[in-house]
C-alpha positions in Angstrom: 37.4 60.3 126.2 35.3 57.8 124.3 35.4 57.4 120.4 32.0 58.9 120.1 32.9 62.0 122.1 36.0 62.4 120.0 34.0 62.2 116.8 31.5 64.8 118.2 34.4 67.3 118.9 35.9 66.8 115.5 32.6 67.4 113.8 32.1 70.6 116.0 35.5 72.0 115.0 34.7 71.4 111.4 31.4 73.3 112.0 33.2 76.2 113.7 35.7 76.4 110.8 32.9 76.6 108.2 31.1 79.2 110.2 34.3 81.3 110.5 34.9 81.0 106.7 31.2 81.9 106.0 31.3 85.0 108.3 34.5 86.3 106.7 33.0 85.7 103.1 29.8 87.5 104.0 31.7 90.3 105.7 34.0 90.9 102.7 31.4 90.2 99.9 27.9 91.1 101.3 28.2 93.5 104.2 24.4 94.1 104.2 23.6 90.4 104.7 26.5 90.0 107.2 24.9 92.6 109.5 22.1 90.0 110.4 23.6 86.9 109.3 26.8 87.0 111.5 24.9 87.2 114.9 22.8 84.3 113.8 25.9 82.3 112.9 27.5 83.1 116.2 24.5 82.2 118.0 24.5 78.8 116.3 28.1 78.3 116.9 27.8 79.2 120.6 24.7 77.0 121.1 26.4 73.9 119.6 29.5 74.5 121.6 27.5 74.9 124.9 25.7 71.6 124.1 29.1 69.8 123.4 30.6 71.1 126.6 27.6 69.9 128.7 27.6 66.4 127.1 31.3 65.9 127.6 31.3 67.2 131.1 28.8 64.5 131.9 31.5 61.8 131.7 33.4 63.4 134.7 32.6 63.1 138.4 30.4 65.7 139.8 33.1 67.8 141.3 35.3 67.5 138.3 32.4 68.5 135.9 31.6 71.8 137.8 34.0 74.0 135.9 32.8 72.8 132.6 29.1 73.3 133.5 29.9 76.8 134.3 31.7 77.1 130.8 28.7 75.6 129.2 26.5 78.2 130.9 28.8 80.9 129.5 28.4 79.4 126.1 24.6 79.4 126.4 24.6 82.9 127.4 26.8 84.0 124.4 24.3 82.1 122.2 21.3 84.0 123.9 23.2 87.3 123.4 23.8 86.8 119.7 20.3 85.6 119.2 18.9 88.8 120.7 21.4 90.7 118.7 20.1 89.3 115.5 16.8 91.2 116.1 17.9 94.2 117.9 21.0 95.2 115.8 21.4 98.9 115.5 24.7 99.2 114.0 28.3 98.7 115.2 28.5 102.0 117.0 25.5 101.5 119.2 24.8 99.2 122.2 22.1 96.6 122.0 20.2 94.3 124.4 22.2 91.3 123.1 25.3 92.8 125.1 23.6 92.1 128.4 23.8 88.1 128.3 27.2 88.5 126.7 28.4 90.5 129.7 26.7 87.9 132.1 28.8 85.3 130.4 31.9 86.8 132.0 31.2 85.8 135.6 30.5 82.2 134.3 33.9 82.0 132.7 35.5 83.4 135.9 33.6 80.8 137.9 34.9 78.0 135.6 38.5 79.1 136.2 38.1 79.2 139.9 36.2 75.8 140.1 39.2 74.3 138.3 41.4 75.1 141.3 41.9 72.2 143.7 39.8 71.9 146.9 40.2 74.3 149.9 42.8 72.0 151.5 45.1 72.6 148.5 44.0 76.0 147.3 46.9 78.2 148.8 47.4 80.3 145.7 50.5 82.0 147.1 51.7 85.7 146.7 53.8 85.1 143.7 51.1 83.6 141.6 48.7 86.4 142.7 51.4 88.9 141.7 51.9 87.3 138.3 48.2 87.4 137.7 48.0 91.1 138.8 50.9 91.9 136.4 49.1 90.2 133.5 45.8 91.9 134.4 47.4 95.4 134.5 49.3 94.8 131.3 46.3 93.6 129.4 44.2 96.6 130.7 47.0 99.0 129.9 47.1 97.5 126.3 43.4 98.0 126.0 43.5 101.6 127.2 46.2 102.4 124.7 44.3 100.8 121.9 41.0 102.2 122.7 42.1 105.9 123.6 40.4 107.2 120.4 37.4 104.9 120.7 36.5 106.3 124.1 36.3 109.9 122.6 33.8 109.0 119.9 31.2 107.0 122.1 27.8 108.6 122.1 26.4 107.5 125.4 27.1 106.0 128.7 26.1 102.5 127.8 28.3 102.5 124.6 31.2 103.9 126.8 30.7 101.3 129.4 30.7 98.5 126.8 33.7 99.9 125.1 35.7 100.2 128.3 34.3 97.2 130.0 35.0 94.5 127.3 38.8 95.1 127.5 38.8 95.4 131.4 36.9 92.2 131.6 39.4 90.5 129.3 42.2 91.5 131.4 40.5 90.2 134.5 40.0 86.9 132.7 43.6 86.7 131.6 44.7 87.1 135.2 42.3 84.6 136.6 43.2 82.1 133.8 47.0 82.5 134.7 46.3 81.8 138.3 44.2 78.7 137.5 47.1 77.4 135.2 49.7 78.0 137.9 47.7 76.2 140.7 45.9 73.3 139.1 47.0 69.8 139.6 49.5 68.5 137.0 47.0 66.1 135.5 44.5 69.0 134.7 47.1 71.4 133.6 46.7 70.8 129.8 42.8 71.5 130.3 43.7 74.7 132.2 46.0 75.7 129.3 43.4 75.2 126.9 41.0 77.3 129.1 43.5 80.1 129.4 43.9 80.0 125.5 40.0 80.4 125.4 40.2 83.3 127.8 42.9 85.0 125.7 40.7 84.5 122.6 37.8 86.1 124.5 40.0 89.1 125.5 40.8 89.4 121.7 37.1 89.4 120.9 36.5 92.1 123.5 39.4 94.3 122.4 38.8 93.9 118.6 35.0 94.4 119.1 35.6 97.7 120.9 37.9 98.8 118.1 35.3 97.7 115.6 32.7 100.0 117.1 35.0 102.9 116.4 36.8 101.8 113.1 34.1 99.7 111.5 36.7 98.1 109.3 36.4 94.7 107.8 39.7 93.6 109.3 38.6 94.1 112.9 35.3 92.5 112.2 36.9 89.3 110.6 39.4 89.2 113.5 36.5 89.4 116.1 34.6 86.6 114.4 37.7 84.4 113.9 38.6 84.9 117.7 35.1 84.1 118.7 35.1 80.7 116.9 38.6 80.1 118.3 37.4 80.7 121.7 34.7 78.2 121.4 37.0 75.7 119.9 39.4 76.1 122.8 36.6 75.6 125.3 35.7 72.3 123.7 39.3 71.2 123.7 39.7 72.1 127.4 36.8 69.9 128.5 38.1 67.0 126.3 41.5 67.2 127.9 40.4 67.1 131.6 41.0 63.8 133.1 39.2 64.8 136.3 40.2 65.7 139.9 42.6 63.1 141.1 41.1 61.2 144.1 44.4 60.5 146.0 46.0 63.9 145.6 45.0 66.8 148.0 47.9 69.1 147.6 48.8 70.1 144.1 52.3 70.2 142.8 54.5 73.1 143.5 53.1 75.0 140.7 54.9 76.6 137.7 56.7 79.7 139.1 58.9 79.9 136.0 55.9 79.8 133.7 54.0 82.4 135.7 57.1 84.5 135.9 57.7 84.3 132.2 54.2 85.2 131.2 54.0 88.1 133.5 57.3 89.5 132.5 56.4 89.1 128.8 53.1 90.9 129.3 54.8 93.8 131.3 57.4 94.4 128.7 54.9 94.1 125.8 52.4 96.6 127.4 55.2 98.9 128.3 56.7 98.8 124.8 53.4 99.6 123.4 52.9 102.6 125.6 56.3 103.8 124.6 55.6 103.3 121.0 52.3 105.1 121.2 54.0 108.1 122.9 56.8 108.2 120.4 54.6 107.9 117.4 51.8 110.3 118.5 50.4 112.5 121.3 51.5 112.2 124.8 50.3 109.6 127.2 47.1 110.1 129.1 46.8 110.1 132.8 45.3 106.6 132.8 48.1 105.4 130.7 50.8 106.8 133.0 49.2 105.6 136.1 48.8 102.1 134.5 52.4 102.1 133.2 53.7 103.1 136.8 51.5 100.3 138.4 52.8 97.9 136.0 56.5 98.9 136.6 56.0 98.8 140.2 54.3 95.4 140.2 57.1 94.0 137.9 59.8 95.4 140.2 58.2 93.7 143.3 58.0 90.4 141.3 61.7 90.6 140.3 62.6 91.2 143.9 60.7 88.1 145.0 62.2 86.2 142.2 65.7 87.3 143.4 64.8 86.4 147.0 63.6 83.0 146.1 66.8 82.3 144.1 68.8 83.4 147.0 66.9 81.1 149.4 67.0 78.2 147.1 70.7 78.7 146.6 71.4 78.6 150.4 69.2 75.5 150.8 71.0 73.7 147.9 74.4 74.7 149.4 73.5 73.3 152.8 72.0 70.1 151.3 75.3 69.7 149.3 77.4 70.3 152.5 75.2 67.6 154.3 75.6 65.3 151.4 79.3 65.6 151.1 79.8 65.1 154.9 77.6 61.9 154.7 79.3 60.3 151.7 82.9 61.4 153.0 82.3 59.6 156.3 81.1 56.4 154.9 83.4 53.4 154.5 82.1 52.8 150.9 83.2 54.7 147.9 80.5 56.4 146.2 81.1 56.8 142.4 79.0 58.5 139.7 79.5 57.2 136.1 77.7 58.5 133.1 75.9 56.5 130.4 79.3 55.4 128.7 80.6 54.1 132.0 83.1 56.9 132.6 83.7 57.9 136.2 82.6 61.6 136.7 82.7 62.0 140.4 84.1 60.1 143.4 83.8 60.4 147.2 85.2 58.5 150.2 88.4 56.5 150.9 89.1 55.9 147.1 92.8 55.2 147.6 92.3 52.8 150.4 89.3 51.0 148.9 90.1 51.0 145.2 93.8 51.4 145.0 93.5 54.7 142.9 93.6 58.3 143.8 90.3 60.2 143.2 92.0 62.4 140.6 93.5 59.5 138.6 90.3 57.5 138.6 88.0 60.4 137.6 87.6 60.5 133.8 88.6 56.8 133.3 86.1 54.1 132.0 85.1 51.9 135.0 84.1 49.1 132.6 87.7 48.9 131.2 89.1 48.6 134.7 87.0 45.5 135.6 87.9 41.8 134.8 86.5 40.8 131.3 84.3 38.3 133.1 82.7 41.0 135.3 82.1 43.8 132.8 78.5 42.8 132.4 77.7 43.8 136.0 77.9 47.4 135.2 75.5 47.0 132.3 73.1 45.1 134.6 73.4 48.0 137.3 72.7 50.4 134.5 69.2 49.0 134.2 68.1 51.6 136.7 68.6 54.3 134.2 65.7 53.0 132.3 63.5 52.6 135.2 64.3 48.9 135.9 66.0 47.1 138.8 69.7 46.4 139.1 69.8 42.5 138.8 72.3 40.5 141.0 73.2 43.2 143.6 75.0 43.2 145.8 77.7 41.5 143.6 81.5 41.2 143.7 83.7 42.2 140.8 87.5 42.2 140.2 88.9 45.8 139.7 92.5 46.5 138.5 94.4 48.8 140.6 96.6 51.6 139.7 99.7 49.3 140.3 98.3 46.6 138.0 97.0 44.3 140.7 93.5 43.0 141.4 91.0 43.8 144.1 87.8 42.2 144.9 85.2 45.1 144.9 81.6 44.6 146.0 79.0 46.7 144.4 76.4 47.1 147.2 73.9 49.3 145.4 73.0 51.3 142.3 70.8 54.3 141.9 70.0 56.8 139.2 71.7 60.1 139.3 70.2 63.5 138.3 66.7 64.7 137.9 64.4 62.8 135.5 62.9 65.0 132.8 65.8 67.5 133.1 69.3 67.9 131.5 70.7 66.3 134.6 69.2 62.8 133.8 72.3 60.8 132.8 74.3 59.1 135.4 74.6 56.1 137.7 75.5 56.1 141.3 77.5 53.0 142.5 78.5 52.2 146.0 81.7 50.4 146.0 83.5 48.4 148.8 86.8 46.7 149.1 86.2 43.1 150.1 89.5 41.4 149.1 90.4 40.1 152.5 86.8 38.9 153.1 86.6 37.2 149.8 90.1 35.5 150.5 88.8 34.3 153.8 85.5 32.9 152.2 87.5 31.2 149.5 89.8 29.6 152.1 86.8 28.4 154.0 85.2 27.1 150.9 88.4 25.2 150.1 88.4 23.7 153.7 84.7 22.8 153.4 85.0 21.2 149.9 88.5 19.7 150.2 89.8 16.5 151.8 92.4 17.6 154.3 94.6 14.7 153.7 94.8 14.2 150.1 93.8 17.7 148.8 91.3 16.2 146.6 87.6 17.5 146.5 85.5 15.8 149.2 82.0 14.3 149.1 80.2 17.7 149.3 82.1 19.1 146.3 81.6 15.8 144.3 77.8 15.9 145.0 77.7 19.5 143.8 79.7 18.5 140.6 77.3 15.4 140.1 74.4 17.8 140.2 75.9 20.2 137.7 76.9 17.2 135.4 73.4 15.9 135.6 72.0 19.2 134.5 74.6 19.2 131.5 73.5 15.6 130.7 70.1 16.8 130.1 71.6 18.9 127.3 73.3 15.9 125.7 76.7 16.2 127.4 77.8 12.7 128.5 79.2 12.0 132.0 80.2 8.9 133.9 80.9 8.2 137.4 83.7 5.9 138.8 83.6 4.6 142.3 87.0 3.1 143.4 87.6 1.2 146.6 91.1 -0.1 147.6 91.7 -3.8 148.1 94.1 -4.7 150.9 94.1 -1.3 152.6 92.9 -2.5 156.0 96.2 -4.6 156.5 98.2 -1.5 155.9 96.5 0.2 158.7 96.5 -2.9 160.9 100.1 -3.8 160.4 102.0 -0.9 159.3 100.1 1.6 161.2 97.7 4.6 160.2 100.5 6.9 159.2 101.5 4.4 156.5 97.8 4.1 155.6 97.7 8.0 155.2 100.8 8.0 153.0 99.2 5.3 150.9 96.1 7.3 150.4 98.1 10.3 149.3 100.0 8.2 146.7 96.7 6.8 145.4 95.5 10.4 145.1 98.5 11.4 143.2 98.1 8.5 140.8 94.5 9.3 140.2 95.4 12.9 139.5 98.1 11.7 137.0 95.7 9.3 135.3 92.6 11.4 134.6 92.2 13.9 131.9 91.5 17.7 132.0 88.0 18.3 132.9 87.6 15.0 135.0 87.1 15.5 138.7 88.9 13.3 141.3 87.4 13.2 144.8 87.8 11.2 148.0 84.6 10.0 149.6 86.1 8.9 152.8 88.3 6.1 154.1 89.7 4.2 151.2 86.9 5.2 148.7 87.6 7.5 145.9 85.5 8.8 143.0 86.1 10.2 139.4 83.6 12.1 137.5 84.5 11.6 133.9 83.3 14.1 131.2 82.8 11.5 128.6 80.7 8.2 127.8 80.9 4.9 129.4 83.3 3.3 127.0 86.0 5.9 127.6 85.3 6.0 131.4 85.7 2.2 131.4 89.0 2.4 129.6 90.2 5.0 132.1 89.0 2.8 135.0 91.2 -0.2 133.5 94.3 2.2 133.3 93.7 3.2 137.0 93.4 -0.5 138.0 96.8 -1.3 136.2 98.5 1.6 137.8 97.4 0.9 141.3 98.9 -2.5 141.2 102.3 -0.8 141.4 101.5 1.3 144.4 103.4 0.4 147.6 103.7 2.0 151.0 107.0 3.8 151.3 109.7 2.1 153.5 110.4 3.3 157.0 107.0 5.0 157.3 105.2 4.4 160.6 108.1 2.2 162.0 107.3 -1.0 159.9 110.2 -2.9 158.5 111.7 -2.4 155.1 111.1 -6.1 154.1 107.4 -6.0 154.7 105.4 -6.2 151.4 101.8 -5.3 151.3 99.8 -5.8 148.0 97.3 -3.0 147.2 94.9 -3.0 144.4 91.6 -1.4 143.6 88.1 -2.2 142.4 86.0 0.2 140.4 82.3 0.4 139.6 81.2 2.4 136.5 77.7 3.9 135.8 76.7 6.6 133.3 74.8 9.6 134.5 71.2 9.9 133.3 69.4 13.2 133.4 66.3 11.5 134.8 67.9 10.1 137.7 68.6 11.7 141.0 72.2 12.0 142.0 71.7 9.5 144.9 70.4 6.9 142.3 73.6 7.3 140.3 75.6 6.7 143.3 73.6 3.6 144.2 74.1 2.3 140.9 77.9 2.9 140.9 78.0 1.3 144.3 76.2 -1.8 143.0 78.7 -1.9 140.3 81.6 -1.6 142.7 80.2 -4.4 144.8 80.0 -6.6 141.7 83.6 -5.8 141.0 84.7 -7.0 144.5 82.4 -10.2 144.2 84.1 -11.0 141.0 87.5 -11.2 142.6 88.8 -7.7 143.1 91.1 -5.7 141.2 88.7 -5.4 138.3 86.1 -3.1 136.7 82.4 -3.6 136.6 79.8 -1.5 135.1 76.2 -1.1 136.3 75.0 -3.2 133.5 77.1 -6.1 134.9 75.9 -5.5 138.5 72.3 -5.5 137.6 72.6 -9.2 137.0 74.0 -10.0 140.4 71.6 -10.9 143.2 72.0 -7.5 144.9 71.6 -5.6 141.6 68.5 -7.6 140.8 66.9 -7.0 144.0 67.7 -3.3 143.9 66.2 -3.0 140.3 63.1 -4.9 141.5 62.7 -2.6 144.4 63.0 0.5 142.3 60.6 -0.9 139.6 57.9 -2.3 141.9 55.8 1.0 142.5 55.5 1.6 138.7 54.7 -2.1 138.2 51.8 -2.0 140.7 50.6 1.2 139.0 50.9 -0.3 135.5 49.5 -3.7 136.5 52.4 -5.6 135.2 51.3 -8.5 137.4 49.1 -11.5 136.5 47.2 -14.1 138.6 47.6 -17.9 137.9 45.5 -20.7 139.5 46.9 -24.1 140.8 44.2 -26.9 141.2 43.4 -28.5 144.6 42.1 -32.0 144.3 39.9 -34.2 146.6 41.2 -37.7 147.0 37.8 -39.2 147.9 35.9 -36.9 145.5 38.5 -37.9 142.6 38.1 -34.4 141.1 39.2 -30.8 141.3 37.6 -29.1 144.4 39.3 -25.7 144.5 42.1 -23.4 143.1 44.7 -21.3 144.8 45.4 -17.9 143.3 49.2 -17.2 142.8 50.5 -13.8 141.6 53.3 -13.4 139.1 55.3 -10.3 138.0 56.0 -9.9 134.3 59.0 -7.7 134.4 59.7 -5.9 131.1 63.4 -6.6 131.4 63.9 -9.4 133.7 61.0 -11.6 132.6 58.7 -13.4 135.0 59.6 -12.7 138.7 58.4 -15.3 141.2 56.5 -14.1 144.3 59.4 -15.2 146.6 61.4 -12.3 145.2 58.9 -9.4 145.2 56.5 -10.1 148.1 59.2 -9.3 150.7 60.1 -6.2 148.7 56.5 -5.1 148.7 56.1 -5.7 152.5 59.2 -3.7 153.2 58.2 -0.7 151.0 54.6 -0.6 152.2 53.2 -1.7 148.8 51.8 -5.1 149.7 48.3 -3.8 150.6 47.5 -2.2 147.1 49.2 -5.3 145.5 46.9 -7.7 147.4 43.9 -5.5 146.8 44.5 -6.0 143.2 45.0 -9.7 143.5 41.7 -10.0 145.4 39.8 -8.1 142.8 41.3 -9.9 139.8 41.0 -13.5 141.4 37.4 -13.1 142.6 36.5 -11.7 139.1 38.0 -14.7 137.3 36.4 -17.1 139.8 33.0 -15.5 139.3 33.2 -16.5 135.6 34.0 -20.1 136.6 31.1 -20.2 139.0 28.9 -18.8 136.3 29.8 -21.9 134.2 28.4 -24.4 136.8 31.7 -25.3 138.5 31.6 -26.4 142.1 34.9 -24.9 143.3 36.4 -22.9 146.2 39.1 -20.2 145.7 42.1 -19.7 148.0 43.9 -16.3 148.3 47.0 -15.6 150.3 47.2 -12.6 152.5 50.3 -10.9 154.1 50.9 -10.0 157.8 51.2 -6.4 156.6 47.8 -6.5 155.2 46.4 -7.8 158.5 48.4 -5.0 160.4 47.0 -2.3 158.1 43.6 -3.0 159.4 41.8 -3.2 156.2 41.9 -6.8 155.3 38.3 -7.6 156.2 36.8 -4.5 154.2 39.0 -5.3 151.3 37.6 -8.9 151.1 34.0 -7.7 151.5 34.6 -5.3 148.8 36.1 -7.9 146.4 33.3 -10.3 147.0 30.5 -7.5 146.5 32.1 -6.3 143.2 32.4 -10.0 141.8 29.4 -11.4 143.3 31.2 -14.5 144.6 29.6 -16.1 147.7 31.7 -15.7 150.9 31.6 -19.4 151.5 33.4 -20.1 148.3 36.5 -17.9 149.4 39.3 -19.3 151.4 41.7 -16.8 153.1 45.1 -18.4 153.5 47.5 -16.9 156.2 50.9 -18.0 157.1 52.2 -19.1 160.4 54.3 -16.0 160.9 51.2 -14.0 161.2 50.2 -15.7 164.4 53.5 -14.3 166.0 53.5 -10.7 164.3 49.8 -9.7 164.7 48.0 -12.2 167.0 45.5 -9.8 168.3 44.6 -8.2 165.1 44.6 -11.4 163.4 42.1 -13.1 165.7 39.7 -10.1 165.3 40.0 -10.0 161.6 39.8 -13.8 161.0 36.7 -13.9 163.2 35.2 -11.2 161.1 35.9 -13.0 158.0 34.5 -16.3 159.3 31.3 -14.6 160.4 31.0 -13.4 156.8 31.1 -17.0 155.7 34.7 -17.2 154.5 36.9 -20.2 154.9 40.2 -19.6 156.9 43.3 -21.7 156.0 46.7 -21.7 157.7 49.2 -21.9 154.9 52.8 -23.4 154.9 52.0 -25.2 158.2 55.2 -26.6 159.8 57.7 -24.1 158.2 57.6 -21.6 160.9 58.0 -21.6 164.7 54.6 -20.9 165.9 53.1 -22.6 169.0 50.4 -25.3 168.4 48.4 -23.4 171.2 47.5 -20.9 168.5 45.5 -23.5 166.6 43.0 -23.9 169.5 42.4 -20.2 169.8 42.3 -19.0 166.2 39.2 -19.7 163.9 41.2 -22.0 161.4 39.3 -24.4 159.2 42.0 -25.8 156.9 45.7 -26.7 157.5 48.0 -26.7 154.5 51.3 -28.6 155.0 54.3 -27.1 153.6 55.9 -28.9 150.7 59.1 -29.7 152.6 57.1 -32.4 154.7 55.9 -34.1 151.5 59.3 -34.3 149.8 60.7 -37.4 151.5 57.7 -39.3 152.6 58.2 -42.1 150.1 61.7 -43.0 151.7 62.0 -41.2 155.0 60.0 -43.0 157.7 60.5 -40.2 160.2 59.2 -37.6 157.7 56.2 -39.9 156.8 55.4 -40.2 160.5 55.5 -36.5 161.0 53.1 -36.1 158.1 50.7 -38.7 159.5 50.8 -36.9 162.7 49.7 -33.6 161.2 46.8 -35.4 159.3 45.7 -36.8 162.5 46.1 -33.5 164.4 43.8 -31.8 161.8 41.2 -34.5 162.1 41.4 -34.3 165.9 40.8 -30.4 165.8 38.1 -30.7 163.1 40.2 -29.2 160.4 40.7 -30.2 156.8 44.4 -31.0 155.8 45.7 -30.1 152.5 49.2 -31.4 151.3 51.1 -29.1 149.2 53.9 -30.0 146.7 52.6 -33.5 145.5 54.7 -34.2 142.5 54.8 -38.0 142.3 52.4 -40.8 142.3 54.2 -42.3 145.2 53.6 -39.2 147.4 49.9 -39.2 146.4 49.3 -42.8 147.4 51.2 -42.4 150.6 49.0 -39.4 151.5 45.9 -41.3 150.6 46.8 -44.1 152.8 47.2 -41.6 155.6 43.7 -40.4 155.0 44.8 -37.1 153.8 41.8 -35.9 151.8 43.2 -32.9 149.9 46.2 -32.7 147.7 47.9 -30.0 145.6 50.9 -30.1 143.5 52.2 -30.4 139.9 51.2 -34.1 139.8 47.5 -32.8 139.8 48.2 -29.7 137.8 50.5 -26.8 137.3 49.6 -23.1 137.9 47.8 -21.9 134.8 45.9 -18.8 133.5 42.1 -18.4 134.2 41.2 -19.0 130.5 42.9 -22.3 130.6 41.2 -23.7 133.7 37.7 -24.9 131.9 39.7 -27.0 129.5 41.9 -28.4 132.1 39.0 -29.5 134.4 37.2 -31.0 131.5 40.1 -33.0 130.6 41.1 -34.0 134.1 41.6 -37.8 134.6 40.6 -39.2 138.0 42.7 -42.3 137.3 45.6 -40.5 138.6 44.2 -41.5 142.0 44.3 -45.3 141.1 48.0 -45.7 140.1 50.0 -47.5 142.9 53.7 -48.2 143.2 54.6 -51.8 143.7 57.4 -51.2 146.4 55.6 -48.8 148.7 56.6 -49.2 152.3 53.3 -49.5 154.1 55.0 -49.7 157.5 55.6 -46.0 157.4 51.9 -45.4 157.7 51.5 -47.9 160.4 54.0 -46.1 162.4 52.4 -42.9 161.6 49.0 -44.1 162.8 50.6 -45.5 166.0 52.3 -42.2 166.7 
């Protein structure tokens, strides 16, 4: 009901109360005025009530609104009747035309009661409900006959007699129909039916007191009639307000209220019978109508009592059969079914209690189940008791430890929990638990777990248990609890197996396990990973763990294989020691990363001479540790752009100036400093990160180069590419995109590839290089002479420039054979129509030897070191061409003659 409808009802109740008080005041204080004012006030009250009922019925669906529309029609008829009575009133002892609409309101009220019943599919009223209604109808009619005995004798016409007798009879009929409606209506609509029955009772009071008033004419009966009238109207409004409507998903109503119907009919019968007896005892004898009515009432009540007894006997038999079935069911089950009350006390047991729980049913009943459980398991009963409040029992099935009658313990599984009793009744407290003895099964499970998580030789936890412990320690580390991992590897264990035999090796491993157990503290975990590798999980920081590792190393130096084991001689001495790697657990690292760090520290310990301890901090400085850290940090470095591009000049010997630049990438590591490309390019290729790295280099280098071209510089830019970039199939599109974004002309860009590409991706390389060359790019073969490629590739691939590796240049001043090889490469390039660039030129002697060999392009620290893009303009402006003029006095020119001669 909406707030507006609620306020309308409250205002109407107030109006009805005011009208009731006003009518009582007029009746008692101004009887003459009350004769005409009372019908008018009742007409107003009835009209307003009819309007409110119609308005509030409109909020309900069509079928649900039908009973209240009928009730509204009844209210409208009452309003019409009282309006007519206002103008045709002839005194209380005479009938008037206003009684006609009032009588017609009765069928409308009956229709309202019947329309409140469920649809035909669920309208089986039943003989007991009909009988209860009949008892109430006869009882009310009998009460009316007793009260109106003298009234009938004083009526002065058939119309008045009919009204005097008809009103109480109609009231009796309405009470019976209202009781039937209350008994058979759906549970959701029962409050509305109760208010409608109250309105019907008030209407009956109006009818009986009105009939008495025609005879007595007293003020009391008049006030009672008027008050009952307004109460009837208020109950009708309350009935429509309490109706939620016909439920859409329920066709068959609930089983009804036989107890309520039986109670009302019994009370009505006894009240009517008592009234008749009181009337006979205090006055004249009973009339024939009263005797017949009393007999009918007693007969109906007797039949109803017989049916009640029959129903009780039938229900008792059904209950006994159901209980027998239930007892047979629970007694034949393997589980023990126990019922405990809200305090945890056992109230009922069934099943093999002695076999399953170690108690007799008699001794266990009345004991607190919670007190018999292990202290660590007592919360399970509380969790199972959640079903009492409508929740779910969390964690079931669960295993608890139960103390037996002889003081031992059994593992008992709680397989299920349910609520005992009937909700809404006195039998609502209680919890049903299903219990089963699983001691043997749990023992087998624990043994299997021990075998699965224990090393069979040493009895230590194995790798699986250690990994689980590391996972738990990592979670605790997130809460601030320090933990450290030690990895131990025995030094000198292999000779024990090879010389003394595997039995001696096993015996030695058992000794080491015993020493480790003796050295660690409570709370530390010692495990064997396999072979001669052990691990210790220390519940402390790295300083305490390192000190423990030092003690372990010192203790292991005294371990010796026992004499006579495995058949080796007593005089054989085998030295055994250990190396330990230490690392602290970090909550952000995976367990596998922690183990890798500890393994790196262990390798560093072995590399340091064995029988020592190294932490992960020491290991990170070793080559393997550095490589591992670079590999781990590389993805984030690419994402965060920790790289920078530097440029090394390439000079023309004949032009005597800087003609080009080679883009070189550097990694500015936040911990290790500047990392050269020789260290991370291979890692990027192995981890599949080279393509995004070189895409970034292409974008950055072409953008920087575009700024130099905008300043009027006549230069070319060389960028190295990897074989993985070629194999990825996106080299040509990446180059085209970089050129388009920067605006650099394609003929200014030189793509430098290494010899190894020709072996690893020849087919793809030839296609991509042809595409790049068609775009206008220059193709350069970098580090020529370092690899093992065939010279036949040079004739097939679209190469424009050969760049000799620096290893060729290093000895050309003093090594005639090396100088001859360089001269041959220069001549080869000239013959194939390729420019030759000499890399690694660091001395003036190298420069002039190359100039004499007719090598036109040189690159190296003599001409300029790699520098940032912002330093290039100043460098090129200050470049001194005189570097090409300086000659060494003792240069061996014969070398060049040999080179030219081949």
